[in-house]
C-alpha positions in Angstrom: -30.5 -26.6 -65.4 -28.1 -27.7 -62.7 -29.3 -28.8 -59.2 -28.9 -26.2 -56.4 -26.1 -26.7 -53.8 -27.1 -28.2 -50.4 -26.7 -24.8 -48.7 -28.9 -23.1 -51.3 -31.5 -25.9 -51.0 -31.6 -25.4 -47.2 -32.0 -21.7 -47.6 -34.7 -22.1 -50.2 -36.6 -24.5 -48.1 -36.3 -22.2 -45.1 -37.5 -19.3 -47.1 -40.5 -21.2 -48.5 -41.4 -22.4 -45.1 -41.1 -18.9 -43.6 -43.3 -17.5 -46.4 -46.0 -20.0 -45.9 -46.0 -19.6 -42.2 -46.2 -15.8 -42.6 -49.2 -16.2 -45.0 -51.0 -18.5 -42.7 -50.3 -16.6 -39.4 -50.1 -13.0 -40.6 -52.0 -11.8 -37.6 -50.7 -14.5 -35.2 -48.4 -13.4 -32.3 -44.6 -13.8 -32.5 -44.6 -16.7 -30.1 -46.6 -18.8 -32.5 -44.2 -18.1 -35.3 -41.2 -19.1 -33.1 -43.0 -22.3 -32.1 -43.2 -23.5 -35.7 -39.4 -23.1 -36.0 -37.1 -26.2 -35.7 -35.6 -26.7 -32.3 -32.1 -25.3 -31.8 -29.1 -27.7 -31.9 -27.9 -28.6 -28.4 -24.3 -29.9 -28.6 -22.7 -31.8 -25.7 -19.5 -30.1 -24.5 -16.9 -31.8 -22.3 -13.6 -30.1 -22.1 -11.1 -30.2 -19.1 -10.3 -26.5 -19.5 -13.9 -25.7 -18.6 -13.3 -26.7 -15.0 -13.3 -23.8 -12.6 -9.9 -22.3 -11.6 -8.5 -24.0 -8.5 -9.1 -22.2 -5.3 -6.0 -21.1 -3.3 -5.3 -22.6 0.1 -5.8 -19.2 1.9 -9.0 -17.3 1.3 -10.1 -13.9 2.7 -13.8 -14.0 3.7 -14.3 -10.4 4.9 -12.8 -6.9 4.9 -12.3 -7.1 8.7 -10.2 -10.3 8.3 -8.1 -8.7 5.6 -7.6 -5.6 7.8 -6.5 -7.7 10.7 -3.9 -9.5 8.6 -2.7 -6.2 7.1 -2.2 -4.7 10.6 -0.4 -7.8 11.7 1.9 -8.5 8.8 2.4 -5.2 6.8 6.1 -4.4 6.6 5.2 -0.8 5.5 3.2 -0.3 8.7 6.0 -1.8 10.9 8.6 0.4 9.2 6.5 3.6 9.7 5.9 2.6 13.4 9.6 2.1 13.8 10.2 5.6 12.3 8.0 7.1 15.0 9.9 5.2 17.7 13.2 6.6 16.3 11.8 10.1 16.2 10.7 9.7 19.9 14.2 8.6 20.7 15.7 11.6 19.0 13.4 13.9 20.9 14.5 12.3 24.2 18.1 12.8 23.3 17.5 16.4 22.4 15.7 17.0 25.7 18.6 15.4 27.7 20.8 18.3 26.7 18.5 20.6 28.7 18.0 18.5 31.8 20.3 18.0 34.8 23.1 15.5 34.3 24.2 13.5 37.4 27.2 11.2 37.5 28.8 9.0 40.2 32.3 7.7 40.1 34.2 5.5 42.6 37.5 3.8 42.9 40.0 2.0 45.1 43.8 2.6 44.8 46.9 1.1 46.4 50.6 1.9 46.0 52.3 -1.4 45.2 55.7 -0.1 46.2 54.6 1.5 49.4 51.5 -0.3 50.6 51.3 1.6 53.8 51.1 5.0 52.1 47.6 6.1 50.8 47.5 6.4 47.0 45.4 9.2 45.5 46.3 8.8 41.9 43.4 7.6 39.7 40.9 7.5 42.6 39.2 10.9 42.4 40.3 14.4 41.3 41.0 16.7 44.2 41.3 13.8 46.7 44.9 14.7 47.6 44.0 18.3 48.4 41.0 17.3 50.5 43.2 15.2 52.9 44.7 18.4 54.3 41.2 19.5 55.5 40.8 16.4 57.6 40.3 16.8 61.3 43.3 16.0 63.6 43.5 12.3 64.4 41.8 11.3 61.2 43.8 9.7 58.4 43.0 8.3 55.0 42.9 4.5 54.8 45.2 2.2 52.8 44.1 1.1 50.3 42.1 4.3 49.7 38.5 4.2 48.5 37.0 7.4 47.1 33.7 8.4 45.4 32.6 11.6 43.8 29.1 12.9 42.7 28.9 15.5 39.9 25.7 17.3 39.0 25.6 19.7 35.9 22.8 21.8 34.6 22.6 23.9 31.4 21.5 27.4 32.1 21.8 29.1 28.6 22.1 26.9 25.5 20.2 28.3 22.4 21.5 25.4 20.2 20.0 22.8 22.6 16.6 24.5 22.5 16.7 24.6 18.7 17.6 21.0 18.6 14.6 20.1 20.8 12.4 22.1 18.4 13.8 20.2 15.4 13.3 16.8 17.2 9.7 17.8 18.0 8.9 18.6 14.4 10.6 15.4 13.3 8.4 13.4 15.6 5.2 15.1 14.3 6.4 14.4 10.8 6.9 10.7 11.6 3.4 10.4 13.1 1.9 12.1 10.0 3.9 9.7 7.8 2.5 6.8 9.7 -1.0 8.1 9.1 -0.3 8.4 5.4 1.2 4.9 5.3 -2.0 3.6 7.0 -4.1 5.3 4.3 -2.0 4.0 1.4 -1.8 0.4 2.6 -5.6 0.5 3.1 -6.0 1.8 -0.4 -3.6 -0.8 -1.7 -5.4 -3.6 0.1 -8.8 -2.5 -1.4 -7.3 -2.4 -4.8 -5.8 -5.8 -4.5 -9.1 -7.3 -3.3 -11.0 -5.7 -6.2 -8.3 -6.9 -8.6 -8.7 -10.5 -7.4 -12.5 -10.4 -7.7 -12.2 -8.9 -11.2 -9.7 -11.5 -12.3 -11.9 -14.3 -11.0 -14.8 -12.8 -12.8 -12.7 -12.5 -16.0 -11.6 -16.2 -15.6 -15.3 -17.2 -15.3 -16.2 -15.2 -18.4 -13.3 -16.8 -20.3 -14.6 -20.2 -19.5 -18.1 -19.3 -20.6 -16.6 -17.9 -23.8 -14.7 -21.1 -24.4 -17.8 -23.1 -23.9 -19.7 -21.0 -26.4 -16.8 -21.3 -28.8 -16.9 -25.1 -28.5 -20.7 -25.0 -29.0 -20.2 -23.0 -32.2 -17.6 -25.5 -33.3 -20.0 -28.4 -32.7 -22.7 -26.5 -34.6 -20.3 -25.9 -37.4 -19.3 -29.6 -37.5 -23.0 -30.6 -37.5 -23.7 -28.2 -40.4 -20.8 -29.6 -42.3 -22.0 -33.2 -41.8 -25.4 -32.2 -43.1 -23.8 -30.8 -46.2 -24.9 -27.2 -45.5 -21.4 -26.0 -44.5 -17.9 -26.0 -45.9 -14.5 -27.0 -44.5 -13.7 -23.3 -44.4 -16.5 -22.8 -41.9 -15.2 -25.6 -39.7 -11.6 -24.2 -39.7 -12.7 -20.7 -39.1 -14.8 -21.6 -36.1 -12.0 -23.9 -34.8 -9.7 -20.9 -34.9 -12.1 -19.0 -32.7 -11.8 -21.9 -30.2 -8.0 -21.5 -30.0 -8.4 -17.8 -29.5 -10.8 -18.5 -26.6 -8.4 -21.0 -25.1 -5.6 -18.5 -25.3 -7.7 -15.9 -23.5 -8.6 -18.4 -20.8 -4.9 -19.4 -20.2 -3.9 -15.7 -20.1 -6.8 -14.9 -17.7 -5.8 -17.7 -15.4 -2.3 -16.5 -15.2 -3.5 -13.0 -14.4 -5.7 -14.5 -11.7 -2.7 -16.2 -10.1 -0.7 -12.9 -10.2 -3.5 -10.9 -8.6 -3.8 -13.5 -5.9 0.0 -13.3 -5.3 -0.2 -9.5 -5.1 -3.0 -9.8 -2.5 -0.9 -12.3 -0.5 2.1 -9.9 -0.5 -0.2 -7.0 0.5 -1.3 -9.1 3.5 2.2 -10.2 4.3 1.7 -13.8 3.2 4.2 -15.4 0.7 1.6 -17.4 -1.2 -1.6 -16.9 -3.2 -4.5 -15.5 -1.3 -8.0 -15.6 -2.8 -11.3 -13.9 -2.0 -14.3 -15.9 -0.9 -17.2 -16.0 -3.4 -19.4 -14.5 -0.6 -17.2 -11.4 -0.4 -19.4 -8.5 -1.7 -17.8 -5.4 -3.0 -20.6 -3.0 -2.4 -20.6 -3.4 1.4 -16.8 -3.0 1.2 -17.3 0.6 0.3 -19.4 1.2 3.4 -16.8 -0.6 5.6 -14.0 1.6 4.2 -16.1 4.7 4.9 -16.5 3.6 8.5 -12.7 3.4 8.9 -11.6 6.4 6.8 -12.8 9.9 7.3 -12.8 12.2 4.2 -10.9 15.5 4.7 -12.5 18.8 3.9 -9.2 20.3 2.9 -7.0 18.1 0.6 -3.9 20.1 1.7 -4.3 18.6 5.2 -3.6 15.1 4.0 -1.1 13.2 6.1 1.7 13.2 3.6 1.5 17.0 3.1 1.4 17.5 6.8 4.5 15.3 7.2 6.3 17.3 4.5 5.5 20.6 6.2 6.7 19.3 9.5 9.9 18.2 7.8 10.4 21.8 6.7 10.0 23.0 10.3 12.4 20.3 11.5 15.0 21.3 8.9 14.6 25.0 9.7 15.1 24.4 13.4 18.1 22.2 12.7 19.7 25.0 10.7 19.1 27.4 13.5 20.7 24.9 15.9 23.8 24.9 13.8 23.8 28.7 13.7 23.4 28.9 17.5 26.7 27.0 17.7 28.4 30.4 17.4 26.8 31.6 20.6 28.3 31.0 24.1 26.7 28.6 26.6 26.4 28.9 30.4 26.1 26.0 32.8 26.4 25.1 36.5 28.5 22.2 37.9 28.6 20.9 41.5 30.9 18.1 42.7 31.0 16.4 46.1 34.1 14.1 47.0 34.3 11.6 49.8 36.9 8.9 50.8 37.5 6.4 53.4 39.3 7.4 56.7 40.4 5.9 59.9 38.6 6.1 62.1 35.8 5.5 59.6 33.9 5.0 57.8 34.8 8.1 55.8 34.6 11.9 55.2 33.2 14.2 52.6 36.4 16.0 51.7 35.0 18.7 49.3 31.8 20.0 47.9 31.9 22.8 45.3 29.8 24.6 42.8 31.0 26.3 39.6 29.5 28.4 36.8 31.0 27.5 33.4 30.9 29.9 30.5 31.9 28.3 27.2 32.7 30.6 24.2 33.4 29.0 20.8 36.4 30.7 19.0 37.5 28.6 16.1 36.6 25.1 14.9 38.4 24.9 11.6 35.2 25.8 9.6 33.2 22.9 11.0 30.4 25.1 12.2 30.1 27.0 8.9 30.0 23.8 6.9 27.3 22.4 9.2 25.2 25.6 8.7 25.6 25.4 5.0 24.6 21.7 4.9 21.5 22.2 6.9 20.5 25.2 4.8 20.5 23.0 1.8 18.5 20.3 3.6 15.9 23.0 4.5 15.6 24.0 0.8 15.1 20.3 -0.1 12.4 19.9 2.5 10.6 23.1 1.2 10.6 21.7 -2.4 9.4 18.3 -1.2 6.5 20.0 0.7 5.6 22.0 -2.4 5.6 18.9 -4.6 3.4 17.1 -2.1 0.9 19.9 -2.1 0.8 20.0 -5.9 0.4 16.2 -6.1 -2.5 16.0 -3.6 -4.4 18.7 -5.6 -4.0 16.8 -8.8 -4.8 13.4 -7.3 -8.0 14.7 -5.7 -9.2 16.2 -8.9 -8.2 13.1 -10.9 -10.0 10.8 -8.5 -13.2 12.9 -8.7 -13.0 13.1 -12.5 -12.2 9.4 -12.8 -15.3 8.4 -10.8 -17.6 10.3 -13.2 -15.8 8.9 -16.3 -16.0 5.3 -15.1 -19.7 5.7 -14.3 -20.4 6.8 -17.9 -18.2 4.0 -19.3 -20.1 1.5 -17.2 -23.4 2.6 -18.7 -21.9 2.3 -22.2 -20.5 -1.1 -21.5 -23.9 -2.4 -20.3 -25.6 -1.2 -23.5 -22.8 -2.6 -25.6 -23.0 -6.0 -24.0 -26.8 -6.2 -24.5 -26.4 -5.4 -28.2 -23.6 -7.9 -28.6 -25.6 -10.7 -26.9 -28.6 -10.0 -29.2 -26.4 -10.0 -32.2 -24.7 -13.3 -31.2 -28.1 -15.0 -30.6 -29.4 -13.8 -33.9 -26.3 -14.8 -35.8 -26.2 -18.3 -34.3 -29.9 -18.8 -35.2 -29.2 -17.5 -38.7 -26.3 -19.8 -39.1 -28.4 -22.8 -38.2 -30.9 -22.0 -41.0 -28.2 -21.1 -43.5 -28.6 -17.4 -43.6 -25.2 -16.5 -41.9 -21.7 -17.5 -42.7 -19.1 -18.9 -40.3 -17.3 -15.5 -40.5 -20.5 -13.8 -39.2 -20.7 -16.4 -36.4 -17.1 -15.9 -35.3 -17.2 -12.1 -35.5 -20.4 -12.0 -33.4 -18.8 -14.3 -30.9 -15.7 -12.2 -30.6 -17.7 -9.1 -30.2 -19.8 -10.7 -27.4 -16.7 -12.1 -25.7 -15.0 -8.7 -25.6 -18.3 -7.0 -24.5 -18.6 -9.4 -21.6 -15.0 -8.7 -20.5 -15.4 -5.0 -20.9 -18.6 -5.0 -18.8 -16.9 -7.0 -16.0 -13.9 -4.7 -16.1 -16.1 -1.5 -16.0 -18.1 -2.9 -13.1 -15.0 -3.4 -11.0 -13.4 -0.2 -12.2 -16.6 1.5 -10.9 -16.1 0.0 -7.5 -12.4 0.9 -7.5 -13.1 4.5 -8.7 -15.4 5.1 -5.7 -12.8 3.6 -3.3 -10.1 5.8 -4.8 -12.3 8.9 -4.6 -12.8 8.1 -0.9 -9.2 7.1 0.0 -7.3 9.7 -2.0 -8.2 12.5 0.4 -9.0 10.9 3.7 -7.6 9.9 7.1 -7.8 6.3 8.1 -7.9 5.0 11.7 -5.6 2.2 12.9 
């Protein structure tokens, strides 16, 4: 009869020892049985890739610090604020058409061919006629200096009023858009911070997984040296080490990208990390203090902005239509010039009512009305799309929060089972009852379970933030 192989001999010895121990300590506690087992193999691992990922030069330590950087550097906020300023300027321009308009003009003229004769050309309209009304003994000077003051006021102008209404709605729309931008950049900042913390946690798990893979490789080498393993076991476990290294490299690159994304969100053109002391649970409370949930999702800022754009487009179309109507205005002009003896006289002061009736503009007005009617339809469709989108987003955020909560519970249970399986498999491999394939498979399952649990934990934080910020109004 041939001698048993080394692996079989180890297994038989372990089985015999286990049977004897069971017979002697049948009623002994489980701790006593484990105390008789051989001590586990403790390999020494030293690999440069196990060093923690380098920290970036810039680190955010609190939500308040991140919000201050966002308010200072966000290009989206600056653009939205500039849009409000432009809307205010357009409203002021529209109002100017309804307010009095005063103008002063002055000039000095001399006739180069006849220097002693007063020149009225180009000085002020009506100056020549006003000279005839001068008292006897009063003559215009040479050179002649004249000044006129003109005041005009619109009395009836329907188009100007419609233009003011359009500008007012545009200003309200711009302010609502600013509020929506403030909500979106707050949500984007929260997502970026959670993504960085999740990527750092994944990088840490990848290093732990690599260390465990190296420990399994050392265990496999030791088993092979003792004659209880094969070269296939060694190669298979080494393959798992390369897989763990690949996951670590990919995870570190993802960490760099999430840090860069956080830097861009904060208006910084470099990587920005998150302090290890930054806690995500208090982050939710801080966001709640800044952002107020809306009872009616249809009153979210982007929907309000779209509805105000509809009003602005409608008023703009009415302004173009009012161009067919006549306008009435008042104009008053006072004219004065220098005289001898001086210093001068007010030659005329008149007031006039001006009625302007449009007749034909070559189709310009009709084209303008048609264009603005099309803009109104586009604004109506955009508002409808915004209302539909906010309804779907609100329902999706609420549903996602419940789904992620259930997935988190499943991931925790899966991780506990994977950890137990890996520990049992490693112990079984040490005593020759498991193969290297079992060892590698259990390690892969544990590694994936660890990553899934970390992902689900951060997804749970993000889901709660999204549920809060999807339908809310954030303060500045």
